[in-house]
N, C-alpha and C positions, 0 to 999 in steps of 0.2 A: 479167311484170316488164319494165320498160322497159330499153332498151339501156344507158342511163347507169347504172341500178341494177345491171344485170348486170356492167358494167365495174368499178364500185366494189367489188362483191362479189368479183370475180375478183382485183382488186388486193389486197384484204384477205386473201383465201384464200391467195394466193401470197406473203404477207409483203413485198410490194414497198415499202410505206411504210417499214418498218424497214430494209430493204436500202438504199433511197435515202438515208435519213437518215444511216445509218452511212457510206455511200460519200461523201456530201457532207462529213460531219464529218471523215473521214479525209483527204479531199482538201484541206480547208481547213488542217488541222494540218500536212499535208505541205507545203502552199504556204508557210506561215509558216517552216517549216524551210528550204525552198528559198530564200526571200527572205533569210534570215539568212546562209545559206551563200554566196549570190551576193555579198553585201556583203563577207563575210570573205575570200573567195578572189579578189575583184576580177574576177568574171565580168561579162560585159556585162549592162546593165540590162534587156534584152529577154528574158532567160531566165526570170524569174518569170512573165511574160506567156505564154511558150510553155508553161509548166507548166499554166496555167489552160486553155489551148486543148486540151491533151492530155487533161486530166481531163474537160472537156466532151465531147470525142469519145468518151470511155469510157462516158458515160451511155447512149447508144443501145444499146450492147452489153448493158448491164445490163437495160434495159427489154425488149429483143427476146427475150433468153433466158428472161425470166420468162413469156413467152406462147407458148413452144414447145408443140406439140401433145401432149396427154397420151397415155400408153400406154393402148390399149383394154383394158377389163376382159375377162377370159375369159368365154365363154358359160357359163351355169349348167348343171349336169348334171341332167337331168330326174329321174333316180332319187333324187337327194339330197333330204333333208328340207328344207322351205322355210326353217326357221330356220337351218339350216346354210348354205344358199345366201346368205341375208341376211348372216350373220356373215362369210362369205368375201368378199362384196361390200364390206362395211364395211372389212374389213382391207385389201382392195385399194385402196379409196379413200384410206385413211390412208397406205398405202405410196406411192401416187402423189403425194399432197400432200407427203410427206416428201422424195420424190425431186425434186419441183419446187422445194421450198424450198432443198434442197441445191444443185441446179443453179443457182438464182438467186444464192444466196450465193457459190457458187464462181465464177460469171461476174463478180459484183461484185469479188471479190478479184483475179481474173485481169485484169480491165479496169484496176483501180487499179494493180496491179503493172506491167502493160504500159506504162501511161502514165508511171509514175515511172521505169521502166527506160529508156524511150526518151529521157526528159529527161536522165537520167544519162549516156547515150551522147553526146548533143549537148554537155552540159557538159564531159565528159571530153575530147571531141574539141577543144573550144575551148581548154581548158587546154593540151593537147598541141600543137595546131597554131596556134590563134588567138593565144595569148599570144606565141608566138615571132614571129609575123608582126607583132604590134602594137608590138614594140620596134624603134624605128628602127635600122637597121643589120643586122638579122638576115635580112630578105628584101627589102630595098630597098638601093639603092646609097647608100653613105655618102660624103659629100664634106666636105673641110676647105677653107674659104676662108681662106687665109693673108693676112696684111696686105700690101696692095699697096705696093711700094716707092715712096717719094716721090722723084721726080727733079727737083722744083722747089726753091723756096727752103725753108730750114729751117723757117721759120714756117708752112709749108703742110703740116706733118706731120699735123695734125689733119684736114686735108681728105682726105688719102690714107686715113687710118684711117676717117674717116666714110664715104667712098665704099665702102670694103671692107665696113663694117658694113651699109650699105644694100643692097649686092648679096647679102650673106649673109642679111639679113632677108627679101628677096624670095624667095630659094630656100627658106628655112625654111617658107614658106607652102605649099609644094608637098608634098602628101601622099605622093607617090611617091619622095621623096628623104629621106634623113637627113642633116642638116647640123650639123656640129660647132659648138659655141657659141664666142662671141667670146673668152672668157677663156682657153680652151685654145689656140685658134688663135693668139692674140696672143703666146703664149709662144715662138713660133718666129720672131718678128720679128727680122730681122738674124742669123738662126742660120746656122751652118756645116753643119748637118745636111742630108743628102740627102733627096730626096723619098721614097725607099723607107723610110728610117728614121723619118721623120716619119709616114708613112702607117701603119707598123706600130705606132708608139707611140700614135697616135690611133685605131687600128683602123678605118681608112677605106679605101675603094676608089680614090678619086680626090682629087687636090689641085688647087685652083684658086688661082693667084697671078698676079702681073703687076706692072706699073709704072703710075704716074700722074704727069703733069706738068701743072701749072696755068700756062698761058702768059699772063701779063698783058701787055696791049698798049696802047700810047698812041694808035695810029692806027685803032683799031677795037675791037670787042667781044672780051673775053677768050675764050681757047680752052682746051680740055683735050685731052690725048692719053693714051689708056688702052690698054695692051697686055695683055689677059688671055690666059692659057694654061691649058688643062686637061690634067693629066697622070695617066695610069693608074699606080697605085702598083706593081702586080705586076711590070711590065716597064719602067716609067719612059718609056713611049711617049706622045708628045704626041697626044692625042685630038682636040684642037681649039685653035686659036689665032687671034687676029685683032688688028686695030689700029683704034681708034676715034679719029678726029680731028674734033671738033665744037666749036661755040661752047658757052660755059659754060651758056647758056640751055637747051641740049639735054642737060643732065646726066641728067635722068630717062629720056630716050630711050636714052642709053648704058647706064644701069643695066638697063633693060628688055631691051635687045638682048643684053647679056651673059647675063642670067638665061635668056632664051629659048634662046639658043644652047647653053647648058649642058644644059638639059632635052632639047633635040633630040639633042645628041651622046650623051646617056645613054638615049635612046629612052623618055623618060618621057611618058606621055599626060597632058595637062593637062585638068582640068575647066574649065568656063567661068568659074567663080568664081576659079580659080587664074590664069587668063589675065588677068582684070581686076586681080587683086592684083599681078601682075608689071608691069602697065602703069600702075600708080597714079602720079598726079602730086599729091603732098601740098600743094604751094603753087606759085604762079606768081611769088612774090617771092624772088629769089635772095639778097637780103640777109638775109631771114628764114631762109632755108635755111642760110645760112652760120652764123648764130647757133645754129641747131638742131644742126648738126654739131659745133660747139664744145661745146654742152651735152652731147651724146652722149658725147664724149670725156671730159669731166669726170665725168659720172655713172658711167662704168665704173670709175673709180678707187675708188669706194665709201668714200672717206675723208671726214672732216668738211669739210676745205677743198675737196675735189673736189665735194661735193654743194652747197656754198654757191656755187661758181662755176657749177655746172650750173643752179641756180635763176636766177641772173642771166642766163645765156645763153638759157635757155628763155623767160624773161619778155621778153627783148629780141626774140626771134623773134615772140612773140605781139603785142608792140607794133607790129610791122611788118605782121603779118597776123593779124587777129583770128579768122580761120577756119582756122588752121593746126592741125588736129587732133592730129598727132603731138607737137607741142610741149606741148599740154595733157597728153597721155598721159605725156610725159617728166616733166613736173612732178609728176604723180600718183605715178610711180615713185620720184622723188627724195624726196618727202615720206614715202612709205611706208617707205623704207629708213631715213631719218633718225629716224622714230618708233621703228622696230624696234630700232635700235642705241642709241636714247636719246642722240643727239648733243646736246651742250650748246648749240650755236648756235641751236637751236630753243627759244624762250622758253616756249612753251606747246605741249606735245606733243599735247594733245587738239585744239587749234585746228589744228595741223599735220595730224593725222589727218583732221579734217573737211575741210581743204583738199585733201588727197589724193583723198578721195571726190568732192569738188566738181569737181576738175580731170578726173577720170576720167569723171564724168557729162557734162561739157561736151565732152570728146573724142568720146564715143560719140554725143552728139547731132549732132555734125558728121560723124562717120564711124562708122556702126554696125558696121563690119567691122574695127575696130582691135583686134587681139589684145592688144597691150600694155596698153590701157586696161582691158579685161576682167580681165587678169591682176592688174594693180595694184589694181583695185577689190576683187577677191576676196581678195587678200593682206591688204589693210587690214581688211576685214570679218572675216577669219579671226582675227586677234589682237585684234579688238574684241569677240569673242564674239557676233557676229551669228548669228541662227538658221541652221542648216545649209542649209535649203532656200533661204535668201536668198543664200547664198554659192556653192553648188555649181553653179548655172546659169552664173554668170560664169566660174568656174574651168574648167568643161568647154568653154565657148564659146571661151575663150582657146586651149585645146589644139586644138579643131577648126579654128580659123582659122590657127593657126601650130603645126603638129604637131611641129616641131623646136625649139620654144622650151624650152630647159632650165629657164629661170625659171618658165614656166607649169607645167611638170610638178613642179618642186621646190616651188613655192608651193602647189600643189594637195595635195602630200603633207603639208604642215603642217595643212591643213584635215582631212585624213583621220585623221591621228594624234590631232588634237584630239577627233575623234569616236570614237576607239578602233577605227578600221577599219585594223588593222595590216597585213594582207596587201596591201590596196590601196595603203597607204602605201609599203610596201617596193617594190612594183611601180613606182609613180610615181617614187620616189627612184632606183631602178635605171635607169629611162629617162633621168632628168635627168642622171645621172652618165655614162651611155653617150654622151649628147649633148655633155657638157662635162666630160670626165674630169679636166682639170687646173684646174678652177675651185675655189678654196678654199671659196667660198660653198656650193657643192653638197655638198662633203664635210662641212662644218660642219652643214648642214641635215640630212644623213643621220645624223650623229653625235647631234644633238639629238633627232631622232625615235627613234633606237635607244635613247637613254636613257629616253624615255617608255615604251618597250616593255620596259625593264629588261634590255636585251641589252648587258651591260657590255663584253664583249670586242669586239663589233662597233663600239660607240661609241668605244672607245679606238683601235681601228684607224683609223677614219675621222678622228678628231681628230688623230692623228699624221700622217696623210696631208695634212690641211689645214695643219698646222704645218710640214710639209716644204716646202709651197708658199709660205707666209707665216709665218715663225717668230714674229712678234710678234702674231699674230691672237688678240685677247683672248677672243672667244667660243669659239675652238677650245680654249684653255686651260681654260675653264670645263668643257667637255665632258670633257676629259682628266682634270681634277681629280675630278669626280664619279665617273667610271669607275674611276679608281684607288682612290678611297675605298671604293666598293662592292665592289671586287675584293680588299679587305683590304690594300691597298698604300698606307696613309696616309703612310708614310715618304717615298714618292716624291711624293705629293700636296703636302706642305708645302714642297717644293723649288721649286714652280712660282711664277712671278710672276703673281699673279692680279688685279692692279689692272685695272679698278675693282671687281672682285668679291672683294676681300680677305677678306670675311667667310667665304668658303668655306674659307680656310686654317684658320679656327677649328674647322671641322668635323673637319678632319684632325688638328689638335692634340688635340682632345677625344678622338678615336678612339685616339690614342696614349697616353691617360691624362694628358695635360698640361692638366688642367682649368683651373687658375689662369691659365696662359698664354693659353688660348683665351678665357676670360672677360675678361681684360684687353684683349685685342685687340678683342673685341666692344664693350666699354665705350668704348674709344678711337674706334672707327668710329662708334658711336652718337652720341657727342658731336659729332663733325665733321659728321655728316649733319644733326643737329638745328640746329646753328649755321650750316650752309651753308658750312663752311670745308673741305670735302673737297678735297684737293689734286689735282684732275684737271681740266684745262682742256678735255678732249675730250668726256667723257661726263657725263651728268647724275647727279643724286643718287638716282634711282630704282633704279639697278643696285646700289649698296652697300646701300640700304635693303632690297631684296629678298634680298640675300645674308645680311643680319642676320636677316631673317625665317626664312630657310632654316636658319640655325644654331639658332634657338630651336625649330624643328620637329624638328631632329635630336636635341636633348637632351630633347624631350618637353614643352616649355612651350608648350602650345597657345594660351593667351591672349596671351602676348608675341609669338608668331609671327604671329597674326592681326592684332595691332595694328601690327606693322611692315609686313605686307603692305598694310594699309590706308593707311599712310603712303606706301608705294611707289606704290600705285594713285593717290593724290592727285597724284603728280608725273608719272606716265606711264601710259598705258593698258595697257602690257605691258612685259615685260623678256625678254631672251633666255634666262632661266632656265625659261620655260614653267611657272611655279609653279602656274598655275591648274588643272593636271591632277592635282595632288597626287602626282605622280610626278617623279622616280624614287624609289627606296627610302629616300631621306633623309626622307621623310614618314611612314615606317612607324609611328612612335610617336604620331602625331597624326591620321592620316587617318581613324581610326574614332571620333574624338571628335565627338559629335553637334553640340556648339556650334561647334566649329571648321569642320566641314563646312558647317553652315548659314551661317556667316560667309563662307566662300569662295564659296558659291553666291550669296549676296547681292552680294559684290564683283563676281562675273562679270556679274550682271544690271546692276549699276551702270555698268559699262564701256559697254555698248551704250546704256543709257539716257542717259548723259552725251553720247553722240554725237548723240542726238536733239535735245538742247538746243542743240547748237552748229551744227547744219546748217540 
């Protein structure tokens, strides 16, 4: 018999085919479980790959133990009858085969369990230690960059704010630091609070602040004087301070110098890519940069008027410098927010969404390392229902390039909750809030995501926190209304001013048994939306249309709900109600209706398809 035939015979005799088949099958099933657990727990994406490696390493153990040397049969007793000897030998061979099979199966099981256990140890270790280190501020120094005081003319306030924002943005690109977001830091502008109190409220280790003076000169180039100072919160000791007096043309060198000095003072080791980010010069045209800083100031207002002014400023910057990548990224962010809020000044929200994507594409063609452009593009694609794989690359790249961007983390959370990846969503929202705890947008985002996970108490808490920061914030009232309704507190829900989402009040009235009053309210709103006479100059008609659709879903009228969602979709690609997920529980009466679900799926597909027509 040839060696190959003998090998095949041995493999068959030792049941190795069956063992390997079961081992591979069990490993594959386990891998699918690991892959799902990784996504749900927000574990790093390399852990499923580690499982594959460990299972492959277990294979040699299975094969090797299958070929251990057999136990020698005892010598036959001469006096015994031949047939007895033969019977004893056969029994011994059977026992040897049984032992080998048992040994091989046992080895396969041990190899499988060992590989899975080792993976579990790594995963548990990452959850205990890795997640804590991944949240900015837990194992890295946290810094708050407060608004630098303007010592120049009153009209130069935007310049001081813009300079502060640019320094903050450069530091936010450093992975070894956690940097508090603009919205939270700006709340301490002109405050009487001391450094220690500010630091404790923001949960930071250091505070960077200072003064700015733009010195306009008739006899020479304009100059700037910046006096930054870095203070340790625990003892209010000045760790570093300096004075920069330079020509206005050297403003980027001043920003770089301050950022470099802060990292050195905090003993942060910079990667080469981070050094390049700190030294970036986005434009050589100072007039264009001036427009850009004005646009930045207007954009952060997030109001309808502020966004319109931001568009004008950013477009002015681009007119002066066609290669000014951050200005294009700024436009992308403006249009993204305008579409999400359904602001009425935008005549066609689909065109605005397409313009946001186009501006982000242009920005990244000019500067492939622009975090803001990646974040804006991912954000727009998220609420346009682009395929997950199409969006997640941009979202993660934005975070990689600017780890302390609260917007990048918060916007990524919207994508995750859209996909039902709740644990990852909570993690990203928690990071975003740790980076910008006093930003109402971050609290509203968390509240909306909590609604989609049907965590009513959490959504209510975050909505109340947002309203404590901005009492008239409409989207926060929406989150609060739905939370109160689902918690059985409709009497409090009806007391809220829900314009432009007045249709949600009808849900609360209906829940109180006031069916006629709820129906009358919906009929009135429907008439106004159809005629285009809805009395709101800020928001478009898609919001009330979506709230009407939600009412019909609440009372169980699936066909009417779908029809109104279709009308809403014709006006805007999305609304802040996140209706496309069929959550929260207001959709319980219709979510299992086959025609309704099919209609919603069709509307989702239509959103992304329409964008293809407009790009």
